[in-house]
N, C-alpha and C positions, 0 to 999 in steps of 0.2 A: 889249713882248714880242710876238713873232710868234705869231699865233693858228694853231692847227692846224685842218685840215678834219676834224672828227670822223668824218664819214661815210666818209673815206678809209681808216679803220682805224688800228691801232696801229703799223703798219710805219713810219709817218712819225715816230713818237716816237724811233726808233732810226736812221733814215736821215739825219736832220738832223745837220749838223756841230756839235760843241760850240761854244758862244759863248765869248767871252773872260772873261765874268763867271762867277759860281757857277752860274747857271741853265743847265743843259744839260750841264755837265761831269760826267763820272763820278767820283764821290768815294767814299771808304770811310767808312761811318758805323758807329758803335757800335750793335750790335743792340738794346741796351736803351734807346736813344734813339728807337727807331722804334715806332710804335703802329699798330694796324689801324684801318681806316676803319669806324666803327660803322654807316655807311650802305651798306657794301659789300653788293651784292645777293646774293652767294653766302654761304649760311649752312652748307651741308653740305660737309665735306671728307673724301674717302675716306681712311680710316686706312692701308690697305695701300699706296695710291699715294703717300701722304705719306711713309711709311716708306721706300719704294723711292727716292723723290726725295732723302730725307735721306742714304741710303747712297751715292747717286750724287754728292751734294755732298761727302761725306767723301772720296771717291776723286778727284774732278775739280775740286772747288771750285764756286762759283756763277758760271756763265759769263755769264748774262744779268742785267744789273742790274735792280733794282726801281725804280719811279718814286715819288717822294715829294714832298710839299709841306711847307714850314716851318709848324709849328703851335706857336706860342710857343717853348718850349725843346725841343720834341719835333719829330719828323717823322712826318707822317701818310701812310700808304700810299695811293697812287692806283692802282697796278697792280703785282701781284706778291705778294699776301698769301700765296699757297700756297708760293712760293719762300722767303718770310721765315719761315713756320712750319717748313718743312723745314730751313732753315739753323739755326734755333734747336735743332731736334732733333739736327742734326749737330754741335752744340756750337760753332758759329762765334761769335766775339765781335764781328766786324765783317763787313759785307757791302757789295758795290758798289751804289751807288744814283745815280740821276739826280734832281737837285733841280729842280723846275719851279715856276713862279709861276702856278698855275691858280686860277680862282675856284671857289667851292663848287659851282656848277652844273656847271662843266667837270669837276671831280673826280668828281661823280656820273655824268656821261655817260661819261667814259672808263672808269670802273670797270665800268659796264654793258657797254660795247663790248668790253672785253677778255674778259669772261666769255662774251659771246655768240659772239665769234669763235673762242674756244677750245672752245665747246660745253660749258662747265663748269656751266651753270645747269640745274636742273630746271625744269619748266614753271611752278611756283608762284613760285620765285625770280625767274624772268624776268618774270612778270606783276607781282610786287611792285616790281621795278626800274622798269618802265614807269610804274606807279602813283606811285612816289616822284617821278619827274621831273614828272609831271602835277600832283600835289598840292603838293609842296614848292616847285617852281619855277614854278608857274602856266603850265606848257606845255600846249599842245593836243595831241591825238592826231596832228594833221597835222604839227606842228613836231617831235614825237618821231620820227615816221615819216621826216621829212626828215633829221634829225640822225643817226639810227641806220641809215639805209638799209634800213628795213623798211617793208612796205606798211602803209597805215592799217588795212586789214582784219585784218592779222596782229596789229597792236597791240591792236585792239578785241577780237578773239577771245581773245587772251592774257589781257587784263584780266578778261574775263567768267569765267575759270576761278576767280577769287577768290570768286565768289558760290556756289561749290559747297559742299556739306556737308563738315564736317571729316573724316569717314572717307574721303570720296572724294579730298579734297586730300592726305591722308596717303598713299594708294595711288599718287597721282600723283607725290609726292615720292620715294617708294621705288622707283618705276619699275615697279610691278606692273600699272599701266594706262598707256596713252599719252594724249597730248593729244587724239587722235582719239576715243578712248573717252570722255574727259571731255566733249568737245563734244557727243557723242551723248547723254550723261547730262543735259546742260544742257537738252536739248529736252523732257525729262520734267518737268512742273511739280510733280507730287505728290512730296514728300520721301520718303515710304515706298516708293513705286514706284521712285524713283531708287536707293535703297539696295538694294532687291530686285534691280534690274537689275545693280547693282555685284556682288552675290553671284553672279549668273549668269555675269557676265564672268569672275570669278575661278575659279568651280567648273568651268565648261565651256570655259575658255580661248577665249572668243569673240573673233574678230578685229573690227576696226572696222566693217566692212561688216555683219557679223552683228549687232553691237550697234546700229547705226543702224536696221536693219530691225526689231529687237525694240523699240527705243525708239519707233519710229513706230507699231507695233502697240499698245503700251501707251498711247500718247497718244490713239489713236482709241478704244480700248476702255475708258478710264478713265471711270467714272460721274461725271456732273456733281455737284459738291458742293452740297448743299442749304444755303441760308443759314438760320442760326438767328436767334432773336430778338435775341441779343446781337450777331450779325453785322450785322443790320439797324440796330441802334442805333449801332454803331460807324460804319457807312457814313453814317448821318445826321449824326453828330457831325463826321465828316471833311468832309462837304459844307458844313455850317454854318461850320466853321473856314475852309474855302477861300473861302466867300462873304464872311466877315468880313475876311479878309486882302486879297481882291481889292478890296473897298470901300476899305480903308485905303490900299493902294498905288496904286489907280487903274489896275490892270492885272490880267491873268489870273494867278492863283496856284494851283498844284497841290500837294496834299499826298500824298506817297507813303508809306504806312505799313504796317509789319507788326509782328509781335510783338517783334522784337529791335532793329530799326533803321528808319530812314525818312529822307526828305529833303523839302525844300520847294523847289519850282521857281517862280521869279518871272520872268514874261515882260517883256521890255523891247524898245523899238524905237529903236535909235540911241544914240549917246553921251549926248545931252542927257537922254533918258529914263532911262538908266542912272544918270547923275549925280543926277537927281531922286530915284530910288529909294534910292540910297546915302545921300543926305542924310536921308531918312526913317528909314533904318536906324540912322544915327548918333544 
C-alpha cells in the first residue's frame, strides 16, 4: 500500500485516485457496522453544531466520506467521527466511506492530524493526543513534531498543560481560559497560589499579558516553604533509595517523587549500556 505523507495533511486522503481493489474506493457502509475509535483525541462534541450538521445531512446527504479501517467484522473510524455521529442523528442507515489499510500508529496520527487541521480539539485534548503518540507508540517529541508539522517546543508546551490542577484543566477545556493563561499558571509553583490566580483571571477578565505579570509577581513574593521533620525524613529516604538503585544499576538513578505520582530516571550511555540495564531489569 502506498504510504501517505502525514505531515502533508488530510487533503492527500481525498486527492488520490481510487485503486482497483477495495482500499481507496468510496463504498457505502451500513452505519451500524461502523464504530468510533476509542483512541480518538477529540472527546467533546458541540451539541448545537452536531444538530446543525445532522439537519444539513438530512437535506443534502453526506457529501464527504468518512475514512475507516477494517476491524474484524466492523469498521473503525479513522477520520470523520463527527460526520458519523451527525449521520446517525439524521437517521441514515448507510454512509459513504473510504476503506484504508492503516497501521494502529497511522490511525492515531491521522485522527490527531484531522482534528488539529480542523481546529476541533481543546488544548487538553490536543495535549493528550501528543502524549498518546509518545507513550503508546514510543515516539519522541522530535518524531511527533516531524510527523505532525508542529514545532518541538509547541509539542512540549502542550504536554506540560497536563500537569495542571484539575480545576484549571476544566476551565481550559470549556474555553474560559486560553493556553496562554494556562502556561502563565504553570510558572506558579504553589498549588494554592495557582488556583488563587485562576480566580483572579476569571473574576477580573485578565488577559494573558496581565496574567503573566501577576504570575511573575506571585512567584517572586511567595515565601520559601520551610521543611518540616517529615520533609527532611522523606528527602533522606529518597536519597538513600537513589544511592541503593545507583549502586545496583551501576549508573546514576534519580527518583522524582510527590504525594500523588513520581518517576524513576535511569541514566545510560549508549546502546550497550542500555542493554545491560535492561537485562538487570528483566
